[in-house]
Each structure stands twice: as C-alpha cells, then as structure tokens.
C-alpha positions in Angstrom: 3.2 -15.3 32.9 5.9 -15.1 30.2 5.9 -18.9 30.1 2.6 -18.8 28.2 4.3 -17.0 25.3 7.1 -19.7 24.9 5.3 -21.6 22.1 5.0 -18.3 20.2 8.7 -17.5 20.7 9.6 -21.0 19.5 7.4 -20.6 16.4 8.9 -17.2 15.5 12.4 -18.6 15.9 11.6 -21.5 13.6 10.0 -19.3 11.0 13.1 -17.0 10.9 15.4 -20.0 10.7 13.4 -21.6 8.0 13.2 -18.5 5.9 16.9 -17.7 6.3 17.8 -21.4 5.6 15.7 -21.5 2.4 17.2 -18.2 1.1 20.7 -19.4 1.8 20.1 -22.8 0.3 18.6 -21.3 -2.9 21.6 -18.9 -3.2 24.2 -21.7 -2.7 22.5 -24.6 -4.6 20.6 -22.7 -7.3 22.0 -22.7 -10.9 23.4 -19.4 -12.2 23.1 -19.0 -16.0 22.7 -15.3 -16.7 21.7 -14.3 -20.2 20.8 -11.0 -21.8 17.2 -12.1 -22.1 17.0 -12.8 -18.4 18.4 -9.4 -17.6 15.8 -7.5 -19.6 12.7 -6.1 -17.9 9.6 -8.3 -18.4 6.7 -6.5 -20.1 4.0 -9.1 -20.7 5.9 -11.0 -23.3 6.5 -7.9 -25.5 10.0 -7.0 -26.4 10.9 -3.9 -24.4 11.4 -0.7 -26.3 13.5 1.9 -24.8 15.0 2.0 -21.3 13.4 0.9 -18.1 14.6 4.1 -16.4 11.8 6.3 -17.7 11.0 9.5 -15.8 7.5 10.1 -14.7 5.8 13.5 -14.2 5.4 14.8 -10.7 1.7 15.0 -11.3 1.6 11.2 -11.6 3.0 10.9 -8.1 0.8 13.6 -6.7 -2.3 12.0 -8.1 -1.2 8.6 -6.6 -0.6 10.2 -3.2 -4.0 11.9 -3.3 -5.7 8.7 -4.3 -4.1 6.9 -1.3 -5.0 9.7 1.1 -8.7 9.8 0.1 -8.9 6.0 -0.2 -7.6 5.5 3.4 -10.0 8.2 4.6 -12.9 6.3 2.9 -12.0 3.2 4.9 -13.0 5.0 8.0 -16.6 5.3 6.7 -17.3 1.6 7.0 -16.8 1.1 10.7 -18.6 4.3 11.3 -21.6 3.1 9.3 -21.7 -0.1 11.3 -21.6 1.7 14.7 -23.5 4.9 14.1 -27.1 3.7 14.9 -26.4 1.4 17.9 -23.4 3.2 19.6 -22.5 6.6 18.3 -26.0 8.2 17.9 -26.2 11.9 17.0 -22.7 12.8 18.2 -21.1 10.2 15.9 -23.3 11.4 13.0 -22.3 15.0 13.5 -18.6 14.0 13.9 -18.7 12.1 10.6 -20.4 15.1 8.9 -17.5 17.3 10.0 -15.0 14.6 8.8 -16.6 14.4 5.4 -16.8 18.2 5.2 -13.1 18.4 5.8 -12.4 15.8 3.2 -14.6 17.8 0.8 -12.7 21.0 1.6 -9.4 19.2 1.0 -10.6 17.9 -2.3 -11.9 21.3 -3.4 -8.5 22.8 -2.5 -6.6 20.2 -4.4 -8.9 20.6 -7.4 -8.5 24.4 -7.3 -4.7 24.2 -7.1 -4.8 22.1 -10.3 -3.3 18.9 -8.8 -5.8 16.8 -10.7 -4.9 18.2 -14.1 -3.0 15.9 -16.5 -1.5 18.5 -18.9 
C-alpha cells in the first residue's frame, strides 16, 4: 500500500533538494554590491521620508483582526448557499440564521465598545 506513494515521496524530495540547491547557489554565486540606496525601504519610487519603524495605533490592528474574522465567517455563507435547498433544507436554514444572528450580535458588541472608531 505504501508503495503507491513512492512517486509522491520522490517528488517531494526532489522539490526540497531543488529549492535548497537554488537558494545555496544564489547565495554563493550571486554578486554582493551593497549600497545605501539598496538598503533603503522601497516606497513606489518616492524617496522615503522618516524612518521605516513607524508605530501604528492599536485600533489599526484591532480593525484588521475584526476584518479578518468577519471575512472568514462570510466565506462560510457560500457553501451553505449552494447546499441549503438540496441537502440542508429547513434545519440548515435555521442553523445559518442562528450563525448570522451571532455574527450580528458580535458586530453590535464591537461597535458599541468603540472598536471601529478611528479617533
């Protein structure tokens, strides 16, 4: 049974060896000519003003995390919409109503706590 997976194992070994070999070869054979211009952060061709180590507000990270959470939860709506009529029927519909209601309560809670304010 494990003999059927031998080509996959050989392929994975070759991929790891190729990736490692290319990384080592580029490190050993590649030219090294460091300049101050190469060491600067690239900002769309504009000369950088200030430091690249700028602090961001916690509200920025909180908003980003909330976006990811609600975006991932929205992904669950598509498979449900495909299967609701043929497979899930009334139980699946009620289950998704509960799911969306919980998301609505979570959004209302976050909104009331002021997590979406940019002051």
